[in-house]
A tleap script that builds the chain and sets N, CA, C and O, in Angstrom:
source leaprc.protein.ff14SB
mol = sequence {
  NMET ASN ASP LEU LYS VAL ARG ARG TRP ALA
  GLY GLY PHE GLY VAL ALA GLY PHE VAL VAL
  PHE LEU ALA ALA LEU PRO LEU TYR TYR LEU
  ALA GLY PRO GLU PRO LEU ILE GLN ASP THR
  ALA ALA THR ASN ASP LEU VAL THR GLY ALA
  ARG THR PHE ILE LEU ALA ARG GLY THR LEU
  ALA ASP PRO PHE ILE MET ALA CYS LEU PRO
  VAL PHE LEU ARG TYR PHE GLN VAL LEU CYS
  MET ARG ILE CPHE
}
set mol.1.N position { 34.746 5.218 67.339 }
set mol.1.CA position { 33.256 5.135 66.989 }
set mol.1.C position { 32.851 3.690 66.603 }
set mol.1.O position { 33.474 2.967 65.826 }
set mol.2.N position { 31.761 3.394 67.237 }
set mol.2.CA position { 30.903 2.438 67.374 }
set mol.2.C position { 30.307 2.055 65.892 }
set mol.2.O position { 30.195 2.922 65.026 }
set mol.3.N position { 30.068 1.177 65.749 }
set mol.3.CA position { 29.029 0.564 64.457 }
set mol.3.C position { 28.034 0.956 64.140 }
set mol.3.O position { 27.698 1.041 62.958 }
set mol.4.N position { 27.264 1.316 65.190 }
set mol.4.CA position { 25.954 2.055 65.426 }
set mol.4.C position { 26.116 3.172 64.656 }
set mol.4.O position { 25.656 3.275 63.518 }
set mol.5.N position { 26.953 4.284 65.404 }
set mol.5.CA position { 27.514 5.545 65.004 }
set mol.5.C position { 27.639 5.632 63.280 }
set mol.5.O position { 26.870 6.186 62.495 }
set mol.6.N position { 28.808 4.928 63.023 }
set mol.6.CA position { 29.145 5.043 61.687 }
set mol.6.C position { 27.498 4.387 60.794 }
set mol.6.O position { 27.301 5.078 59.794 }
set mol.7.N position { 26.669 3.552 60.931 }
set mol.7.CA position { 25.784 3.256 60.185 }
set mol.7.C position { 24.821 4.450 59.761 }
set mol.7.O position { 24.341 4.718 58.660 }
set mol.8.N position { 24.666 5.224 61.282 }
set mol.8.CA position { 23.716 6.222 61.374 }
set mol.8.C position { 24.425 7.352 60.209 }
set mol.8.O position { 23.938 7.672 59.124 }
set mol.9.N position { 25.411 7.713 60.672 }
set mol.9.CA position { 26.109 8.687 59.542 }
set mol.9.C position { 26.208 8.607 58.354 }
set mol.9.O position { 25.988 9.591 57.648 }
set mol.10.N position { 26.601 7.285 57.787 }
set mol.10.CA position { 26.389 6.715 56.588 }
set mol.10.C position { 24.949 7.044 55.917 }
set mol.10.O position { 24.771 7.863 55.015 }
set mol.11.N position { 24.033 6.303 56.489 }
set mol.11.CA position { 22.691 6.433 56.262 }
set mol.11.C position { 22.083 7.737 56.214 }
set mol.11.O position { 21.202 8.200 55.489 }
set mol.12.N position { 22.802 8.250 57.216 }
set mol.12.CA position { 22.203 10.139 57.149 }
set mol.12.C position { 22.372 10.818 56.103 }
set mol.12.O position { 21.426 11.277 55.461 }
set mol.13.N position { 23.673 10.984 55.768 }
set mol.13.CA position { 24.233 11.478 54.458 }
set mol.13.C position { 23.663 11.182 53.233 }
set mol.13.O position { 23.487 12.016 52.345 }
set mol.14.N position { 23.257 9.548 53.141 }
set mol.14.CA position { 23.209 9.043 51.687 }
set mol.14.C position { 21.831 9.328 51.679 }
set mol.14.O position { 21.304 9.673 50.621 }
set mol.15.N position { 21.191 9.232 52.692 }
set mol.15.CA position { 19.243 9.514 52.625 }
set mol.15.C position { 19.578 11.155 52.245 }
set mol.15.O position { 19.123 11.618 51.199 }
set mol.16.N position { 20.244 11.835 52.987 }
set mol.16.CA position { 19.842 13.724 52.732 }
set mol.16.C position { 20.460 13.782 51.627 }
set mol.16.O position { 19.835 14.640 51.004 }
set mol.17.N position { 21.405 13.367 50.891 }
set mol.17.CA position { 21.993 13.474 49.523 }
set mol.17.C position { 20.744 13.126 48.328 }
set mol.17.O position { 20.433 13.949 47.466 }
set mol.18.N position { 20.179 11.916 48.440 }
set mol.18.CA position { 19.356 11.544 47.915 }
set mol.18.C position { 17.982 12.316 47.845 }
set mol.18.O position { 17.388 12.694 46.835 }
set mol.19.N position { 17.681 12.434 48.957 }
set mol.19.CA position { 16.487 13.381 49.015 }
set mol.19.C position { 16.260 14.579 48.365 }
set mol.19.O position { 15.215 14.965 47.841 }
set mol.20.N position { 17.866 15.411 48.487 }
set mol.20.CA position { 17.925 16.832 47.949 }
set mol.20.C position { 17.937 16.471 46.235 }
set mol.20.O position { 17.332 17.179 45.430 }
set mol.21.N position { 18.650 15.374 45.878 }
set mol.21.CA position { 18.572 14.908 44.358 }
set mol.21.C position { 17.091 14.727 43.733 }
set mol.21.O position { 16.831 15.054 42.575 }
set mol.22.N position { 16.122 14.155 44.655 }
set mol.22.CA position { 15.009 13.672 44.135 }
set mol.22.C position { 14.146 15.073 44.141 }
set mol.22.O position { 13.257 15.350 43.335 }
set mol.23.N position { 14.585 15.856 45.179 }
set mol.23.CA position { 13.693 17.296 45.129 }
set mol.23.C position { 14.251 18.438 43.932 }
set mol.23.O position { 13.584 19.396 43.542 }
set mol.24.N position { 15.312 18.165 43.572 }
set mol.24.CA position { 15.915 19.135 42.596 }
set mol.24.C position { 15.858 18.470 41.332 }
set mol.24.O position { 16.100 19.228 40.393 }
set mol.25.N position { 15.600 17.231 41.006 }
set mol.25.CA position { 15.509 16.503 39.743 }
set mol.25.C position { 14.347 17.322 38.700 }
set mol.25.O position { 14.623 17.626 37.539 }
set mol.26.N position { 12.951 17.622 39.383 }
set mol.26.CA position { 12.143 18.305 38.440 }
set mol.26.C position { 12.707 19.598 37.793 }
set mol.26.O position { 12.456 19.904 36.627 }
set mol.27.N position { 13.297 20.160 38.424 }
set mol.27.CA position { 13.984 21.577 38.026 }
set mol.27.C position { 14.471 21.332 36.585 }
set mol.27.O position { 14.730 22.396 36.022 }
set mol.28.N position { 14.629 20.466 35.982 }
set mol.28.CA position { 14.906 20.027 34.630 }
set mol.28.C position { 13.693 20.037 33.658 }
set mol.28.O position { 13.849 20.195 32.447 }
set mol.29.N position { 12.619 19.883 34.171 }
set mol.29.CA position { 11.370 19.614 33.481 }
set mol.29.C position { 10.567 20.771 33.465 }
set mol.29.O position { 9.737 20.931 32.570 }
set mol.30.N position { 10.749 21.685 34.465 }
set mol.30.CA position { 9.637 22.355 34.635 }
set mol.30.C position { 9.442 23.772 33.478 }
set mol.30.O position { 8.533 24.601 33.530 }
set mol.31.N position { 10.408 23.736 32.624 }
set mol.31.CA position { 10.510 24.656 31.567 }
set mol.31.C position { 9.300 24.364 30.596 }
set mol.31.O position { 8.883 25.269 29.873 }
set mol.32.N position { 8.718 23.072 30.576 }
set mol.32.CA position { 7.551 22.854 29.693 }
set mol.32.C position { 7.978 22.068 28.089 }
set mol.32.O position { 9.102 21.786 27.672 }
set mol.33.N position { 7.087 21.930 27.650 }
set mol.33.CA position { 7.432 21.062 26.377 }
set mol.33.C position { 7.980 21.971 25.224 }
set mol.33.O position { 7.737 23.155 24.990 }
set mol.34.N position { 9.017 20.826 24.384 }
set mol.34.CA position { 9.748 21.615 23.430 }
set mol.34.C position { 8.925 22.091 22.271 }
set mol.34.O position { 8.255 21.264 21.653 }
set mol.35.N position { 8.917 23.564 21.868 }
set mol.35.CA position { 8.214 23.857 20.900 }
set mol.35.C position { 8.833 23.466 19.456 }
set mol.35.O position { 9.882 22.827 19.364 }
set mol.36.N position { 8.097 23.904 18.351 }
set mol.36.CA position { 8.214 23.442 17.111 }
set mol.36.C position { 9.892 24.223 16.499 }
set mol.36.O position { 10.309 25.337 16.814 }
set mol.37.N position { 10.332 23.568 15.901 }
set mol.37.CA position { 11.778 24.453 15.419 }
set mol.37.C position { 11.674 25.588 14.404 }
set mol.37.O position { 12.611 26.318 14.082 }
set mol.38.N position { 10.359 25.656 13.910 }
set mol.38.CA position { 10.279 27.074 13.377 }
set mol.38.C position { 9.810 28.185 14.003 }
set mol.38.O position { 9.491 29.216 13.412 }
set mol.39.N position { 9.737 27.949 15.625 }
set mol.39.CA position { 8.968 29.107 16.206 }
set mol.39.C position { 10.336 29.502 17.039 }
set mol.39.O position { 10.784 28.782 17.932 }
set mol.40.N position { 10.797 30.451 16.723 }
set mol.40.CA position { 11.975 30.687 17.399 }
set mol.40.C position { 12.009 31.488 18.548 }
set mol.40.O position { 12.984 31.541 19.298 }
set mol.41.N position { 10.465 32.416 18.781 }
set mol.41.CA position { 10.538 33.000 19.922 }
set mol.41.C position { 10.330 32.201 21.054 }
set mol.41.O position { 10.829 32.343 22.170 }
set mol.42.N position { 9.541 31.342 20.658 }
set mol.42.CA position { 9.025 29.966 21.712 }
set mol.42.C position { 10.337 29.294 22.423 }
set mol.42.O position { 10.574 29.119 23.618 }
set mol.43.N position { 11.049 29.004 21.342 }
set mol.43.CA position { 12.457 28.132 21.565 }
set mol.43.C position { 13.209 28.881 22.402 }
set mol.43.O position { 13.736 28.317 23.361 }
set mol.44.N position { 13.417 30.438 22.172 }
set mol.44.CA position { 14.218 31.160 23.101 }
set mol.44.C position { 13.350 31.246 24.607 }
set mol.44.O position { 13.873 31.079 25.709 }
set mol.45.N position { 12.192 31.489 24.410 }
set mol.45.CA position { 11.334 31.402 25.949 }
set mol.45.C position { 11.706 30.189 26.496 }
set mol.45.O position { 12.036 30.196 27.682 }
set mol.46.N position { 11.723 29.045 25.822 }
set mol.46.CA position { 12.175 27.786 26.445 }
set mol.46.C position { 13.399 27.700 27.239 }
set mol.46.O position { 13.586 27.443 28.428 }
set mol.47.N position { 14.163 27.973 26.298 }
set mol.47.CA position { 15.948 28.082 26.667 }
set mol.47.C position { 16.146 28.881 27.983 }
set mol.47.O position { 16.744 28.502 28.990 }
set mol.48.N position { 15.439 30.224 27.737 }
set mol.48.CA position { 15.440 31.233 28.973 }
set mol.48.C position { 14.766 30.645 30.430 }
set mol.48.O position { 15.240 30.777 31.559 }
set mol.49.N position { 13.778 30.104 30.118 }
set mol.49.CA position { 12.947 29.364 31.418 }
set mol.49.C position { 13.784 28.035 31.893 }
set mol.49.O position { 13.723 27.779 33.096 }
set mol.50.N position { 14.488 27.247 31.134 }
set mol.50.CA position { 15.091 26.354 31.543 }
set mol.50.C position { 16.351 26.927 31.877 }
set mol.50.O position { 16.744 26.684 33.018 }
set mol.51.N position { 16.891 27.449 31.337 }
set mol.51.CA position { 18.352 28.192 31.945 }
set mol.51.C position { 18.192 28.436 33.686 }
set mol.51.O position { 18.988 28.019 34.527 }
set mol.52.N position { 16.896 29.251 33.956 }
set mol.52.CA position { 16.806 29.500 35.225 }
set mol.52.C position { 16.537 28.761 36.217 }
set mol.52.O position { 16.926 29.082 37.340 }
set mol.53.N position { 15.721 27.470 35.967 }
set mol.53.CA position { 15.694 26.210 36.621 }
set mol.53.C position { 16.883 25.386 36.811 }
set mol.53.O position { 17.126 24.865 37.899 }
set mol.54.N position { 17.802 25.221 35.553 }
set mol.54.CA position { 18.957 24.704 35.673 }
set mol.54.C position { 20.119 25.561 36.584 }
set mol.54.O position { 20.998 24.959 37.200 }
set mol.55.N position { 20.042 26.571 36.585 }
set mol.55.CA position { 21.063 27.414 37.294 }
set mol.55.C position { 20.821 27.469 38.592 }
set mol.55.O position { 21.733 27.507 39.418 }
set mol.56.N position { 19.354 27.481 38.957 }
set mol.56.CA position { 18.772 27.527 40.603 }
set mol.56.C position { 19.116 25.972 41.042 }
set mol.56.O position { 19.388 25.889 42.239 }
set mol.57.N position { 19.155 24.829 40.381 }
set mol.57.CA position { 19.655 23.791 40.700 }
set mol.57.C position { 20.938 23.540 41.071 }
set mol.57.O position { 21.273 23.001 42.126 }
set mol.58.N position { 21.839 24.028 39.987 }
set mol.58.CA position { 23.126 23.866 40.070 }
set mol.58.C position { 23.817 24.768 41.090 }
set mol.58.O position { 24.854 24.359 41.611 }
set mol.59.N position { 23.235 26.180 41.471 }
set mol.59.CA position { 24.087 26.573 42.743 }
set mol.59.C position { 23.446 26.366 44.021 }
set mol.59.O position { 23.972 26.867 45.015 }
set mol.60.N position { 22.240 25.608 44.144 }
set mol.60.CA position { 21.563 25.316 45.434 }
set mol.60.C position { 21.925 24.057 45.548 }
set mol.60.O position { 22.784 23.723 46.365 }
set mol.61.N position { 21.250 23.099 44.656 }
set mol.61.CA position { 21.054 21.533 45.300 }
set mol.61.C position { 22.287 20.806 44.980 }
set mol.61.O position { 22.576 20.047 45.904 }
set mol.62.N position { 23.226 20.757 43.875 }
set mol.62.CA position { 24.283 20.411 43.516 }
set mol.62.C position { 25.113 20.356 44.397 }
set mol.62.O position { 25.563 19.259 44.728 }
set mol.63.N position { 25.655 21.869 45.185 }
set mol.63.CA position { 26.612 21.706 45.980 }
set mol.63.C position { 26.446 20.664 47.185 }
set mol.63.O position { 27.287 19.782 47.358 }
set mol.64.N position { 25.283 20.810 48.039 }
set mol.64.CA position { 24.862 20.026 48.718 }
set mol.64.C position { 24.948 18.357 48.502 }
set mol.64.O position { 25.404 17.532 49.294 }
set mol.65.N position { 24.510 18.188 47.511 }
set mol.65.CA position { 24.794 16.883 47.063 }
set mol.65.C position { 26.271 16.322 46.983 }
set mol.65.O position { 26.501 15.216 47.471 }
set mol.66.N position { 27.170 16.975 46.444 }
set mol.66.CA position { 28.465 16.807 46.228 }
set mol.66.C position { 28.927 17.193 47.679 }
set mol.66.O position { 30.156 17.196 47.610 }
set mol.67.N position { 28.664 17.423 48.574 }
set mol.67.CA position { 29.234 17.444 50.016 }
set mol.67.C position { 28.758 16.137 50.603 }
set mol.67.O position { 29.553 15.467 51.261 }
set mol.68.N position { 27.361 15.674 50.388 }
set mol.68.CA position { 27.075 14.374 51.098 }
set mol.68.C position { 27.779 13.230 50.583 }
set mol.68.O position { 28.227 12.286 51.234 }
set mol.69.N position { 27.826 13.419 49.350 }
set mol.69.CA position { 28.607 11.891 48.559 }
set mol.69.C position { 30.069 11.612 49.454 }
set mol.69.O position { 30.208 10.591 50.127 }
set mol.70.N position { 30.959 12.507 49.369 }
set mol.70.CA position { 32.208 11.967 50.000 }
set mol.70.C position { 31.952 11.432 51.507 }
set mol.70.O position { 32.460 10.416 51.981 }
set mol.71.N position { 31.131 12.251 52.117 }
set mol.71.CA position { 31.007 11.771 53.506 }
set mol.71.C position { 30.143 10.213 53.669 }
set mol.71.O position { 30.141 9.468 54.649 }
set mol.72.N position { 29.649 10.092 52.749 }
set mol.72.CA position { 28.691 8.868 52.596 }
set mol.72.C position { 29.285 7.899 52.268 }
set mol.72.O position { 28.892 6.845 52.767 }
set mol.73.N position { 30.388 7.848 51.369 }
set mol.73.CA position { 31.504 6.923 51.102 }
set mol.73.C position { 32.551 6.559 51.823 }
set mol.73.O position { 33.110 5.470 51.693 }
set mol.74.N position { 32.987 7.710 52.872 }
set mol.74.CA position { 33.999 7.485 53.664 }
set mol.74.C position { 33.176 6.374 54.500 }
set mol.74.O position { 33.297 5.150 54.440 }
set mol.75.N position { 32.367 7.092 55.239 }
set mol.75.CA position { 31.505 6.341 56.294 }
set mol.75.C position { 31.182 4.530 55.955 }
set mol.75.O position { 31.397 3.577 56.704 }
set mol.76.N position { 30.585 4.539 54.512 }
set mol.76.CA position { 30.721 3.255 54.100 }
set mol.76.C position { 31.813 2.214 53.681 }
set mol.76.O position { 31.737 1.000 53.495 }
set mol.77.N position { 33.042 3.259 53.579 }
set mol.77.CA position { 34.093 2.542 53.674 }
set mol.77.C position { 34.275 2.025 55.014 }
set mol.77.O position { 34.422 0.821 55.225 }
set mol.78.N position { 34.271 2.799 55.816 }
set mol.78.CA position { 34.714 2.493 57.443 }
set mol.78.C position { 33.629 1.275 57.578 }
set mol.78.O position { 34.061 0.297 58.187 }
set mol.79.N position { 32.579 1.209 57.204 }
set mol.79.CA position { 31.673 0.276 57.756 }
set mol.79.C position { 32.070 -1.195 57.070 }
set mol.79.O position { 32.126 -2.254 57.695 }
set mol.80.N position { 32.330 -1.023 55.652 }
set mol.80.CA position { 32.713 -2.321 54.916 }
set mol.80.C position { 34.225 -2.860 55.331 }
set mol.80.O position { 34.564 -4.037 55.201 }
set mol.81.N position { 35.107 -1.776 55.868 }
set mol.81.CA position { 36.238 -2.458 56.481 }
set mol.81.C position { 36.135 -3.324 57.616 }
set mol.81.O position { 36.885 -4.292 57.740 }
set mol.82.N position { 35.005 -2.952 58.684 }
set mol.82.CA position { 34.988 -3.492 59.968 }
set mol.82.C position { 34.189 -4.666 59.646 }
set mol.82.O position { 34.235 -5.477 60.571 }
set mol.83.N position { 33.327 -5.125 58.464 }
set mol.83.CA position { 32.336 -6.181 58.210 }
set mol.83.C position { 33.699 -7.051 57.615 }
set mol.83.O position { 33.931 -8.109 58.200 }
set mol.84.N position { 34.589 -6.671 56.509 }
set mol.84.CA position { 35.246 -7.553 56.153 }
set mol.84.C position { 36.585 -7.608 56.846 }
set mol.84.O position { 37.389 -8.496 56.566 }
savepdb mol mol.pdb
quit
């Protein structure tokens, strides 16, 4: 595999993982503002809503991010070995 292919694979997987991470990051903040401590019903609704978004991120985005990371690191290692 020549250097151009290694750079394209490493860059492609690195960018893909980062884009998915950025797209999934707002799922942690979509539940809304935190209610007062005394309002237990609002706190319960917040936790239920946040759980849904975090579960969606954990099952959809995180596996893809974790799959892209080792591929990116492997191609980055190959690229660094050729440079040094």
